[in-house]
PAPAGU-561307 format. One record per residue (C-alpha): x, y, z; residue in one letter. Coordinates in steps of 0.25 Angstrom, whole numbers, padded with zeros to 4 digits, always signed. Example, Ala and Ser with C-alpha at 12.3 -4.5 7.8 and 13.67 -1.06 7.14 Angstrom:
BEGIN
+0049-0018+0031A/+0055-0004+0029S/
END
This chain:
BEGIN
-0246-0372-0400M/-0244-0373-0385N/-0229-0378-0388S/-0227-0366-0397V/-0232-0357-0387T/-0223-0363-0376A/-0211-0362-0385F/-0213-0348-0389L/-0220-0342-0376G/-0232-0334-0376P/-0226-0321-0381E/-0218-0328-0392G/-0231-0336-0397W/-0239-0323-0397Q/-0228-0317-0406A/-0229-0329-0415V/-0244-0328-0416A/-0244-0313-0418L/-0233-0315-0429S/-0242-0325-0436L/-0254-0317-0435K/-0247-0304-0441V/-0240-0312-0452S/-0253-0319-0456F/-0261-0305-0457W/-0249-0298-0464A/-0248-0309-0475T/-0263-0310-0477L/-0266-0295-0478L/-0254-0292-0487S/-0254-0304-0496L/-0266-0299-0505P/-0259-0285-0506I/-0246-0292-0509A/-0252-0300-0521I/-0258-0287-0527Y/-0245-0279-0526V/-0237-0291-0531A/-0247-0292-0543F/-0246-0278-0547I/-0231-0277-0546L/-0230-0290-0554A/-0240-0287-0565R/-0243-0272-0566K/-0235-0260-0571R/-0238-0247-0565F/-0232-0234-0560W/-0226-0235-0546G/-0224-0250-0547K/-0209-0249-0542Q/-0214-0240-0531I/-0224-0251-0527L/-0214-0262-0528N/-0204-0254-0519G/-0215-0251-0509L/-0219-0266-0508V/-0204-0270-0506H/-0201-0258-0496L/-0203-0266-0483P/-0192-0276-0488L/-0182-0264-0488I/-0186-0255-0477L/-0182-0258-0463P/-0194-0264-0457P/-0194-0254-0446V/-0196-0243-0456V/-0208-0251-0462T/-0214-0252-0447G/-0212-0237-0445Y/-0219-0233-0458L/-0230-0242-0454L/-0231-0235-0441L/-0232-0222-0448L/-0243-0227-0457T/-0251-0236-0449L/-0248-0231-0435G/-0260-0227-0427R/-0256-0212-0428K/-0253-0213-0443A/-0264-0208-0453P/-0266-0222-0459L/-0265-0229-0446G/-0275-0220-0439A/-0285-0220-0451W/-0285-0236-0451L/-0287-0236-0436E/-0298-0226-0436Q/-0305-0232-0449S/-0303-0247-0447F/-0298-0248-0433G/-0285-0254-0439L/-0273-0252-0430V/-0259-0257-0434F/-0248-0250-0426A/-0244-0259-0414F/-0254-0269-0418R/-0253-0283-0424W/-0260-0278-0436T/-0248-0268-0438G/-0239-0280-0437A/-0246-0287-0448A/-0245-0274-0457V/-0230-0273-0454A/-0228-0288-0457A/-0237-0287-0470A/-0229-0275-0475I/-0215-0282-0473M/-0220-0295-0479G/-0227-0288-0491F/-0215-0287-0500P/-0211-0301-0499L/-0225-0305-0502M/-0226-0296-0514V/-0213-0301-0520R/-0216-0316-0519A/-0230-0313-0525I/-0225-0304-0536R/-0214-0314-0541L/-0226-0325-0542A/-0234-0315-0550I/-0223-0312-0559E/-0221-0327-0562A/-0235-0328-0567V/-0236-0327-0582D/-0245-0315-0585P/-0250-0321-0598K/-0258-0331-0589L/-0265-0319-0583E/-0267-0312-0596Q/-0273-0324-0602A/-0283-0325-0591A/-0286-0310-0593A/-0289-0311-0608T/-0300-0322-0604L/-0307-0311-0597G/-0302-0314-0583A/-0301-0302-0573G/-0288-0298-0567R/-0292-0303-0553I/-0297-0316-0558Y/-0284-0318-0566V/-0276-0315-0554F/-0284-0324-0545C/-0285-0336-0555V/-0272-0335-0563I/-0262-0326-0555T/-0264-0330-0541L/-0263-0345-0542P/-0250-0344-0549L/-0244-0334-0539I/-0249-0341-0527L/-0236-0347-0523P/-0230-0333-0523G/-0241-0328-0515V/-0239-0339-0505I/-0224-0336-0504A/-0227-0321-0503G/-0237-0323-0492A/-0227-0332-0484V/-0216-0323-0486L/-0225-0311-0481G/-0229-0320-0469F/-0215-0324-0465A/-0210-0309-0466K/-0222-0305-0457A/-0218-0315-0447L/-0204-0309-0446G/-0208-0295-0447E/-0201-0286-0436F/-0197-0272-0439G/-0209-0266-0445A/-0218-0273-0435T/-0211-0269-0423I/-0210-0255-0428T/-0225-0254-0432F/-0232-0262-0421V/-0221-0263-0410S/-0218-0276-0402N/-0230-0278-0393I/-0232-0293-0387P/-0245-0299-0391G/-0248-0288-0401Q/-0237-0285-0411T/-0226-0294-0406Q/-0223-0303-0418T/-0212-0314-0418L/-0200-0305-0422P/-0204-0294-0412S/-0205-0305-0401A/-0192-0311-0405I/-0186-0297-0404Y/-0193-0295-0390T/-0187-0308-0385F/-0173-0304-0389L/-0174-0291-0381Q/-0177-0299-0368V/-0166-0306-0361P/-0168-0321-0361G/-0178-0319-0373G/-0169-0326-0383E/-0175-0340-0381T/-0189-0334-0384Q/-0184-0326-0396A/-0178-0339-0402L/-0191-0347-0401R/-0198-0336-0408L/-0187-0336-0419V/-0189-0351-0421I/-0204-0349-0422M/-0201-0338-0433S/-0192-0347-0441V/-0202-0358-0440L/-0214-0349-0444L/-0206-0343-0456A/-0201-0357-0461M/-0215-0362-0460S/-0220-0351-0468A/-0210-0353-0479L/-0212-0368-0480I/-0227-0366-0480A/-0225-0356-0492S/-0217-0365-0500E/-0227-0377-0498Y/-0239-0368-0502L/-0232-0362-0514A/-0228-0376-0519R/-0242-0381-0517R/-0248-0369-0524V/-0237-0370-0536A/-0241-0385-0537K/-0255-0383-0538R/-0253-0371-0548S/-0246-0381-0557R/-0256-0392-0555G/-0247-0402-0549T/
END
């Protein structure tokens, strides 16, 4: 750990630690919602389904700065919802690491939903229907039949969301700014070092760390997905 800190420097290590913290919470909080949204998009028919599908994928198409600005208008301290959350629950998002987690969660959400939805659509609905005819409730059927079968897709979605959160920049810097030690994540720190004469070396070190973290996440995802798939097949 000391060698990593020496390689990155105190400010760089602070940005890495904050990025990991933001990505962890963004993934943890958005994953249950992503599973639910992916399930209703894959299994349900209802009015407005295409609108919901469009809204879910909108962050992939919109410029990240626009998403960050919309977050500022919605969850800023002077915005109606943001002011209500602060007064009622003491939750403050603008210019805090919690806001960076929200921005990262929104930007990674479409990737999570897409991976999980594909996994759900690959499950034969007859398996769920058979369990339902035996009197099993919907939640029980989902937990016992559907969830184990889609677990590789859930893992893949979670890792994609985590990796996207690690690299999120535009929405984050617009919503929570670039405050060292508070909201300065890896991409923000790289941007800052590149603006300072002589900061290229430090920026390159953070780039190397970013690549290592992203590759580690992808390798871990592949490994876990294969383990789960083997266990599902009973091999």
